[in-house]
C-alpha positions in Angstrom: 24.4 -60.9 16.1 27.8 -62.6 15.2 28.4 -66.3 14.7 31.6 -67.8 13.4 32.1 -71.6 13.1 35.1 -73.5 11.7 36.6 -70.5 9.9 39.8 -71.0 8.1 41.8 -68.7 5.7 45.3 -68.8 4.4 47.4 -65.8 5.6 50.2 -64.2 3.6 52.8 -65.1 6.3 52.4 -68.9 5.6 50.2 -69.3 8.6 46.4 -69.8 8.8 43.6 -68.0 10.3 41.6 -70.6 12.3 38.6 -69.9 14.5 36.6 -72.9 15.6 33.9 -70.8 17.3 33.2 -67.2 18.1 29.8 -65.6 18.9 28.5 -62.3 20.1 25.0 -61.5 21.2 22.9 -58.5 20.0 24.0 -55.4 21.8 27.3 -56.8 22.9 30.7 -55.3 22.0 34.1 -56.9 21.6 37.8 -56.1 21.6 39.9 -58.2 19.2 43.5 -57.7 20.2 46.8 -59.2 18.9 50.2 -58.4 17.5 51.2 -57.6 13.9 50.3 -60.5 11.6 48.2 -62.2 14.3 45.2 -62.3 11.8 43.0 -59.7 13.5 42.9 -57.3 10.5 42.1 -60.2 8.2 39.2 -61.2 10.5 38.0 -57.6 10.3 38.1 -57.7 6.5 36.2 -61.0 6.5 33.5 -59.6 8.8 33.3 -56.5 6.5 32.8 -58.7 3.4 36.1 -57.6 1.8 37.4 -61.1 1.9 35.0 -63.8 0.8 37.1 -66.9 -0.2 37.4 -68.3 3.3 36.2 -71.7 4.5 33.6 -72.1 7.3 30.5 -70.1 8.4 30.4 -66.4 9.2 27.1 -64.7 10.0 26.7 -61.1 10.9 23.1 -60.0 11.2 23.4 -56.3 12.0 23.7 -53.3 9.7 27.3 -52.2 10.1 29.9 -49.6 9.0 33.7 -49.9 9.0 36.8 -47.8 9.7 40.2 -49.1 8.6 43.5 -48.2 7.0 42.2 -49.8 3.8 39.1 -47.6 3.8 41.3 -44.5 4.3 43.4 -45.5 1.3 40.3 -46.2 -0.9 38.8 -42.9 0.0 41.9 -41.0 -0.9 42.3 -43.0 -4.1 39.0 -41.5 -5.3 40.4 -38.0 -5.2 43.6 -39.2 -6.9 41.5 -40.8 -9.7 39.4 -37.7 -10.2 42.2 -35.2 -9.9 41.8 -32.5 -12.6 44.7 -30.3 -11.7 46.2 -30.5 -15.2 43.0 -28.9 -16.6 42.4 -26.2 -14.0 43.6 -22.6 -14.4 45.2 -22.4 -11.0 46.8 -25.9 -11.5 45.4 -27.4 -8.2 42.4 -29.6 -7.8 41.8 -29.8 -4.1 39.2 -32.5 -4.5 36.3 -33.2 -2.2 35.9 -31.4 1.1 35.6 -33.2 4.4 31.9 -32.5 4.3 31.6 -34.1 0.8 33.3 -37.3 2.2 31.0 -37.4 5.2 27.9 -37.0 3.2 29.2 -39.3 0.4 26.4 -38.3 -2.0 23.7 -39.8 0.2 20.6 -38.0 1.5 20.9 -36.7 5.1 19.2 -34.7 7.7 21.0 -31.5 8.7 20.2 -32.2 12.4 21.9 -35.6 12.1 25.0 -34.0 10.5 25.1 -31.4 13.3 24.9 -34.1 16.0 27.6 -36.2 14.5 30.1 -33.3 13.8 29.4 -32.0 17.3 30.0 -35.4 18.9 33.3 -35.8 17.1 34.2 -32.0 17.4 35.1 -31.7 13.8 33.0 -28.6 12.8 36.2 -26.7 11.8 37.2 -29.5 9.4 34.1 -29.6 7.2 35.2 -27.1 4.5 38.8 -28.3 4.3 39.9 -30.5 1.3 39.9 -34.1 2.5 43.2 -35.0 1.0 45.2 -32.3 2.8 43.9 -33.4 6.3 46.3 -34.9 8.8 46.1 -38.6 9.5 44.2 -37.9 12.7 41.8 -35.5 11.0 41.2 -38.1 8.3 40.2 -40.7 10.9 37.7 -38.3 12.5 36.1 -37.5 9.2 35.7 -41.2 8.2 34.3 -41.9 11.7 31.7 -39.2 11.0 30.8 -40.8 7.7 30.3 -44.1 9.4 28.0 -42.6 12.0 25.9 -40.8 9.4 24.8 -44.2 8.2 23.2 -44.9 11.6 24.7 -48.4 12.0 23.8 -51.0 14.6 27.3 -52.2 14.6 30.7 -50.6 13.9 33.8 -52.6 12.8 36.8 -50.4 13.8 40.4 -51.4 12.8 42.9 -49.4 14.8 40.7 -46.3 15.1 43.2 -44.5 17.4 46.0 -44.4 14.8 47.3 -40.9 14.2 45.1 -39.2 16.8 46.7 -36.7 19.2 46.4 -37.3 22.9 43.3 -35.2 23.4 41.6 -36.8 20.4 42.4 -40.3 21.7 40.7 -39.5 25.0 37.8 -37.9 23.1 37.4 -41.0 20.9 37.2 -43.3 23.9 34.5 -41.1 25.3 32.6 -41.2 22.0 32.9 -45.0 21.7 31.8 -45.4 25.3 28.8 -43.2 24.6 27.9 -45.2 21.5 28.0 -48.5 23.4 25.8 -47.0 26.1 23.3 -45.9 23.3 23.1 -49.6 22.2 25.5 -49.5 19.2 27.7 -52.6 19.1 31.4 -52.1 18.4 34.0 -54.7 17.4 37.3 -53.0 17.8 40.5 -54.5 16.4 43.7 -53.1 17.9 46.7 -53.7 20.1 46.3 -53.4 23.9 46.7 -49.9 25.3 45.2 -47.9 28.1 43.0 -45.8 25.8 40.7 -48.6 24.8 37.1 -47.8 25.7 36.1 -49.0 29.2 32.6 -49.9 28.2 33.7 -52.8 26.0 34.0 -55.8 28.4 34.5 -58.8 26.0 38.0 -59.5 24.8 39.7 -62.1 22.5 43.5 -62.2 22.0 44.8 -63.6 18.7 48.2 -65.0 18.0 49.5 -66.5 14.7 45.9 -66.7 13.4 44.3 -68.3 16.4 42.4 -67.1 19.4 44.6 -68.0 22.4 42.6 -66.0 25.1 39.0 -65.0 25.4 36.5 -63.9 28.0 35.6 -60.9 30.1 38.2 -58.2 29.8 39.2 -57.8 33.4 39.6 -61.6 33.9 41.7 -62.1 30.8 44.2 -59.3 31.5 44.8 -60.7 35.0 45.8 -64.2 33.7 49.3 -65.5 33.7 48.9 -66.3 29.9 48.1 -62.6 29.2 51.3 -61.5 31.0 53.3 -64.1 28.9 52.0 -63.0 25.5 52.6 -59.3 26.3 56.2 -59.6 27.6 58.5 -57.5 25.5 61.7 -59.0 24.3 64.1 -57.6 21.7 67.9 -57.4 21.1 69.9 -54.5 19.7 72.6 -55.0 17.1 76.3 -55.2 17.9 76.9 -52.8 15.1 75.1 -50.9 12.4 75.5 -51.5 8.7 78.0 -49.2 7.1 76.9 -45.5 6.7 76.9 -43.9 3.4 79.3 -41.0 2.9 77.9 -37.4 2.8 79.4 -34.1 2.0 80.9 -32.8 5.2 79.4 -29.6 6.6 81.2 -27.0 8.5 80.5 -27.8 12.2 78.7 -24.4 12.6 76.4 -24.8 9.6 72.8 -25.7 10.6 71.2 -28.7 9.0 67.9 -26.8 8.6 67.2 -23.1 9.1 63.8 -21.3 8.7 63.7 -17.6 9.0 60.4 -15.8 9.3 58.6 -18.5 7.2 54.8 -18.4 6.6 52.7 -21.0 4.8 49.1 -21.0 3.8 46.7 -23.2 1.8 43.9 -21.5 -0.1 44.6 -18.2 1.7 44.2 -20.0 5.0 47.4 -19.8 7.1 49.1 -22.9 8.4 51.8 -21.1 10.3 53.1 -17.5 10.3 56.6 -16.1 10.8 58.1 -19.4 12.0 61.8 -19.4 13.0 63.5 -22.7 13.6 67.1 -23.8 13.5 68.2 -27.5 13.5 71.8 -27.6 14.5 74.3 -30.5 14.0 74.3 -32.9 16.9 70.7 -32.3 17.8 67.7 -34.6 17.8 64.2 -33.0 17.7 60.7 -34.0 18.7 57.9 -32.1 17.1 54.5 -32.2 18.8 51.2 -30.5 18.6 47.5 -31.2 17.9 46.2 -32.8 14.7 46.2 -30.2 11.9 48.6 -27.7 13.5 51.2 -27.9 10.6 53.7 -30.5 11.7 53.5 -32.6 8.5 53.5 -29.4 6.4 56.8 -28.4 8.0 58.4 -31.8 7.5 57.3 -31.9 3.8 58.9 -28.5 3.2 62.3 -29.4 4.6 62.4 -32.9 3.0 61.6 -31.6 -0.6 58.1 -33.0 -0.7 56.2 -29.6 -0.7 56.4 -26.8 -3.3 55.5 -24.5 -0.4 59.2 -24.3 0.3 59.9 -22.2 -2.8 60.4 -18.5 -2.3 60.9 -18.9 1.5 63.9 -18.1 3.6 64.7 -21.8 4.1 68.3 -23.2 4.2 69.0 -26.9 4.0 72.6 -28.0 4.8 73.8 -24.4 4.3 72.2 -23.9 0.9 69.2 -21.7 0.4 66.2 -23.6 -1.0 65.7 -22.8 -4.7 69.3 -22.1 -5.5 69.5 -24.5 -8.3 69.5 -27.8 -6.4 67.3 -30.6 -7.6 64.8 -32.4 -5.4 67.0 -35.4 -5.5 70.0 -33.4 -4.2 67.8 -32.7 -1.1 66.3 -36.2 -0.7 69.6 -38.0 -0.7 70.3 -36.6 2.8 66.9 -37.9 4.2 65.2 -41.0 5.2 61.5 -40.6 5.8 58.7 -42.7 7.4 55.2 -41.2 7.3 51.6 -42.0 6.8 51.6 -40.2 3.5 54.5 -42.3 2.2 52.7 -45.4 3.4 49.6 -44.3 1.4 51.7 -43.5 -1.7 53.7 -46.8 -1.7 51.2 -48.7 -3.9 53.6 -50.3 -6.5 53.7 -54.1 -6.7 57.2 -55.0 -5.5 58.8 -57.4 -3.0 59.9 -56.5 0.5 63.6 -56.5 -0.3 63.0 -54.2 -3.3 61.1 -51.7 -1.0 64.0 -51.6 1.4 66.5 -51.1 -1.5 64.4 -48.3 -2.9 65.5 -46.3 0.1 69.0 -45.9 -1.4 67.4 -44.2 -4.4 64.6 -42.3 -2.6 62.0 -43.8 -5.0 58.7 -45.5 -4.6 59.5 -48.8 -6.3 62.9 -49.9 -7.5 63.9 -48.6 -10.9 67.7 -48.7 -10.5 70.0 -51.8 -10.2 71.4 -52.0 -6.7 74.9 -53.0 -6.0 75.8 -56.2 -4.2 77.0 -54.0 -1.3 73.5 -52.3 -1.1 71.7 -55.7 -1.2 73.8 -57.0 1.7 73.1 -53.8 3.8 69.3 -54.1 3.0 69.4 -57.7 4.2 71.2 -56.8 7.4 68.4 -54.3 8.2 65.8 -57.0 7.5 67.4 -59.2 10.0 67.6 -56.4 12.6 63.8 -55.9 12.2 62.9 -59.6 12.1 61.7 -59.5 8.5 64.3 -61.7 6.8 61.8 -64.5 6.2 59.6 -62.2 4.1 62.4 -61.0 1.8 60.6 -62.1 -1.4 57.0 -61.5 -0.2 55.1 -58.8 -2.0 54.7 -55.6 0.0 50.9 -55.5 -0.5 50.6 -59.0 1.0 51.9 -58.0 4.4 49.8 -56.7 7.2 49.7 -52.9 7.7 52.1 -53.2 10.7 54.5 -55.3 8.8 54.4 -52.8 5.9 55.3 -50.1 8.4 58.3 -52.1 9.6 59.5 -52.4 6.0 59.1 -48.7 5.4 61.2 -48.1 8.5 63.9 -50.3 7.1 63.7 -48.4 3.8 64.2 -45.1 5.7 67.2 -46.2 7.7 68.9 -48.4 5.1 71.4 -45.6 4.1 71.7 -44.1 7.7 70.7 -40.7 6.3 72.0 -37.4 7.6 68.4 -36.7 8.8 65.9 -39.4 9.6 62.3 -38.0 9.7 60.0 -40.3 11.8 56.4 -39.0 11.4 54.3 -41.3 13.5 56.7 -44.3 12.7 55.0 -46.6 15.2 51.5 -46.3 13.7 50.3 -49.8 13.0 53.0 -51.5 15.1 52.1 -53.8 18.0 53.6 -53.2 21.4 56.6 -55.6 20.8 57.6 -54.0 17.5 57.0 -50.5 18.9 59.5 -51.0 21.7 62.0 -52.6 19.4 61.8 -49.7 16.9 62.1 -47.0 19.5 65.1 -48.7 21.1 66.7 -49.1 17.6 66.1 -45.4 16.9 67.9 -44.4 20.1 70.7 -46.8 19.2 71.0 -45.2 15.7 71.2 -41.7 17.3 74.0 -42.8 19.6 76.0 -44.9 17.2 75.8 -43.0 13.8 75.9 -39.6 12.3 72.2 -39.6 11.7 70.0 -36.9 13.2 66.4 -37.6 14.2 63.2 -35.6 13.8 60.5 -37.5 15.6 56.7 -36.9 15.6 54.3 -38.9 17.6 51.0 -38.4 19.5 51.4 -41.6 21.5 52.5 -41.2 25.1 54.2 -44.7 24.8 56.6 -43.3 22.1 59.5 -41.9 24.0 63.1 -41.5 22.8 65.9 -40.8 25.2 68.1 -39.3 22.5 65.8 -36.2 22.0 67.7 -33.0 22.8 65.2 -30.4 21.7 61.4 -30.1 21.3 59.3 -27.9 18.9 55.8 -27.7 20.2 52.8 -26.1 18.5 50.5 -25.0 21.3 47.2 -23.2 21.4 47.6 -19.4 21.5 45.2 -19.1 24.5 47.8 -20.9 26.7 50.5 -18.5 28.0 53.9 -19.6 26.6 56.7 -20.3 29.1 59.0 -17.4 29.8 62.1 -19.3 28.8 60.7 -20.4 25.4 61.3 -19.0 22.0 57.9 -18.0 20.6 56.9 -17.1 17.0 53.7 -15.6 15.9 51.3 -18.5 15.6 48.2 -19.0 13.3 45.1 -21.1 13.5 45.4 -20.4 17.3 48.9 -21.9 17.7 52.3 -20.7 18.9 55.6 -22.5 18.1 57.6 -23.1 21.3 61.2 -24.4 21.3 62.5 -26.2 24.4 66.0 -27.6 25.0 65.6 -31.0 26.7 69.2 -31.6 27.5 72.7 -31.0 26.1 
């Protein structure tokens, strides 16, 4: 089914993808694991036919489909390209529905569609506009489109990214079921406990080479496996200087929502939400895919027009009182999947980090020498200094995410919004970033809002939690509950003082 011989390809990080031999028999499946910039995603692109200028022999005999960050970006780009909002009476072109994306203008049997949507439990998503879906919902829809093509083989590059905990477990069940049905899967990811148990073959890549291969249980019990998965990082002795912000009265909340309701196309996202983010607090926001977390964050960071006309106060000022969007953004640093999708300009790594001072996508202002020095300090802290003049689009997805983290923290903002910040990061970089966020919370005036579905993503600095929970579950007696919608309540819990 798969045969690779003497494969070589130059990687962007000045190393080389080199695989002397790799083969897979018909009906077999494979885990391809490795850290950021190990070459595994490049290998996925070669197998998918997206990269063709390699040396060596690559033969893939089965009909296959793919799922990757690149495919997600390409699919969303179609709606951007065809956006007709300027010519529509209501001024909003919602683009294709999830169903349109799944069908993809191809003939299909209604029974096949019913089977696939039931398998992935996405019936409620079908009529929603694809471009407003959460990251996790987007992944599920693209998985459905891949299955509608009835492949013999699926190439899956980090399919768990953005999925909530329940959806991660469900995806593993789906993948195990597909393997049992005879569909081969080659899954490219970092090692974690959710990986489907039915995939028994494993290769581990490091700096463009396969350094471990064999049966899964045997490989993970070797001393070499323990060595390559040891975590090691160091925290800074100090943080680069913080920018100066207008001082607030100590009793003024950073964010206050009073009885706020939001809907899209007359469909409610949340109703009568009350939330107060006080100075000195660090919040974690959790809840299932599609419950409204990203909508809430976009409203308070100035990225959503849904904030207008609402009883929403930012830094003591009611939203819509004459402040510009830049007056709001100067207080924030943001990392999110949406920002990652939108950062498509051709610019170098150092320029991406510097753009954080100006809250722009791309660098259009002349930074001071002081700002350049601070940006370089952050590059060193995140281990990116050797890539300073590398173009952003030449980095791996995980390396890009590290750069965007540096962009968000470069000015040590008053509020740092971390919406799935570790998406695409290997286990080493994940631990380093989480430790750095705790360090920032303890050693600066920055307040954190943290969103993550991954159980590995834990911050000790969190003081409060806002959780969207299904209405059918009885809220705790000591929680503050608002009227939920789409079957969700909002529950506030104080973690510690």
